[in-house]
N, C-alpha and C positions, 0 to 999 in steps of 0.2 A: 502559118503552119503550126500544129501543136508540137510542143516540146516533148521529145521522147526520152524515156528513162534509160540510162546506159546499162547495158547488160554485159558483164565481164566475160561471159561464156560465148559471146558472139565473135566469129572469125570471118576473114575475107573469103576463105575457102576451107573445105573440110574433106578429110578422107571419109569413106563410107562409115567406118567404125566411129569416127568422131561425131558424125551427124546422128548415127543410130543411138549412141549412148545419151546424147543430148535430147533426142526425140523421146527416149524412154525415161528421161529425168534421172539419169544415173551419173550425173556429173561428179558426185561425191566419190564414186568408185572409178573415176576415169583412169587413174594411173594403173590400177589393178587390171582393168579390162584391156588397156593398151598393151601391157606386157604380154598377156596371153595372146592377143591378136597378132603380135609381131612374131611369136614363136609358132603357134598352131591355130590359125584363124578358123580352120574347119572344125575345131573342137569347142568353139564358144558355147554351143548349146549344152554340151556334156559337162563342161567345167562350171558353167553358171546356169544350172537348171532352174534356179530360183528366179531368173529373169528371162522368161520365154520371149518377152517383147524384144529383147536385144537381138536375138537371132532373126526374128521375124522382120523387124525393121531393116536390118542389114540386108537381108535377101530382097526386100522390096526395092531398096536403092540400087542394088546390083542388077536386078531385073529391069528397072527403068533405064539403066545405062545400056544394057544389052539390046533392048528393044528401041533405042533411039528416042525415048521419051524425055530423057534427062541429059542435057549437055554436060560434058565432063572435060577434064584436062589432065595434064601431067605436071605434078608439083605446082599447081596453081595457074598453069598456062593452058588455055583452052585449045583443044585439038579437034579436028573434024570428026564427026560421028562415024564410027566404024574403025577408027584408028586404034591400033593395039597399044595398050599401056600396061606396064607391070602393075599387078594389084596393089603392091605397097606404095606405088607412085601415083595411083589414081586419086584425083581430087575433084570436088564439085564446088563451084562458086556459090557464095551465099545467096546472091540474087537469083541464080538459076534454080537452086534448091527451093527457095521461097516460092517462085512461080510454079514450079512443078507440084509442090504441095497444095497450093491454092487451086490448081486444076484437078488433081487426082485425089486429094484428101482435104476437101474444103472444111470438113468438120474438125480437122486437126490444126491446132494453132500453138505449137510448142514455143515457149518463151524465147528461145535463142533465135528464132526466125521472126516471130511476131511480137515485138516489144510493145507493151501497152503504154499508151500515153497517160499524162497526168489526168486528162479529162476522164479516162476510163476508170481511174481510181475514184474520181469524185462522183461519178454517176452510180447511184445505188437504187435498186428497184424498191418499190414500196414493200413488197413481200419480204425482201432481205432486211429492210429496216425494221419491220414489225417483228421478224424472227430474232434479230439481234436485240431489240428492245425487250422482248419477252425473256431472252436469256439473261439480259442484264438485270431485269426485275427479280428473276429467280435467284440470281447470285446475291443481290442485295438483301433479299429476305433471309437467305441462308447465312449471310454475314451477320445480320442483326441477331439471328438466333444464336449463332456462335458467340457473339459478343455478350449476350445475356447469360449464356452458360458460363462464359469466362468470369463475369461479375459474380455469379452465384458461387462459382468455385473459389474465387478470392475470399468471399465472405465466409465460406466453410473453413478455408485455411486460417483465416483470422480467428474464427471461433475456436478452432482446434488449438491455435497458439495460445489463446487466452486460457483455455482449460488446462493446457500443459503448464502454463506459468502458475496457475492457481494450485495445481497438484504439487508442483515443485515447492511452492511456498508452504503448503500443508505438510509435506514430507520434512522440510527443514524445521518446521515448528513442532511437529509431533512424531518425527521419525524415530526418535530414541525413547524407549520406555525407561522410566526411572527405576532404580533398584528397588525402591519401596513398592512401586506398582508391580514389578516382576514377582516379588515375594507374595504380594496379595493374590495375584493370579494363580501362583503355584499352590498357595494354601487353599484357595477355593477348589481347585482341581483335587487336591489331596483329601479334603473333607468330603467331597462328593463321592470319590472312589471308596473311601472308608465307610461312608454311609451305605453305599450299595452293597458292600461286602459285610456289613455289620448285622447284629442280631438285636431283637427287642429284649427288654428286661426278662421276659418270659422265655427267652432262648429261641424265639422264632426268627428265621431269616427275614431281613427287611427287603430283599429282592430275590430274583431267581438266579442271580449271578453267584457262582461259587468261588470265583477267584478273579484276579485282574485280567488274566488271559481271556476269560469269557467275556469280560466287558469289551476288550479290544476286538474280539471276533464279532460281537454284536454291532459295534460302531462301524466296522468295515463292511458288514453285511448290509447295513441300512444306508450308509453314507460314503460308499466307496468312491463316488464321483466328485466328492467335495475336495478341493485342493488342500494339501497339507495334512490330510488324515491317512497317512500310510501307517502300517504296523510299526515300522521303525520309529517314526515320529511319536506315535502314541505311547509306545513303550518308554521312550526317552522322557517324554513330558510327565507321564505317570510316576516314573522313578524319581524325577526331580521334585515332583509335588510331594511324594511321600517323604523324601529327605527333608524338604522344607517344613512340612507339617510336624515331623518328629522333632526338628530343631526348635520350633516355636511353641511346643506344647509340653 
């Protein structure tokens, strides 16, 4: 005989609600359903509208009991068909429930009644095999693509790290302008400003700019999007350049 796999949800006998929730694969909600059934079984459909199968299967079992299709008992003890049993004490044996379902619902094979053997797990149809193989091949291709992206990403990070290190080294080497270089830059700016505002020996203006403010306005009009060229910065730099030029001339 084939070895069957043990199902922890299988019992010797069941109350109708026990069988119904297993039939509907709601074993994870068993405690919640049982609490409601013990208090108001007639409201199962209203309280659990998301599980219409629960009410339908429960009614099928009670209907089979009422019509003599399904043997039943009281607290696990079989009684003659037609005997009155309190609803909360009504039970159906596992074997009787299995036979009834085989006869009246042959297309239904809930796992708590029809436990699959190991052979059933080992038998895989060709179509299922090909479908699983296709899924596996697709996953492998996606994995290879992700791995390639991962490698490219690591290379980009490495390149960014190298560039960062090079920039840090450059900043450390050239980050501070010497005093002599600062004076040179200021004198150059001062000379250019004075040149733009100066006159030829004949008294003719060398440019269209009448004063330093006009130069600042022209720079801002043409290069307003260049970082560091704000009016405040230009005024400060020009003032410092003028002072430096006067000091060294």
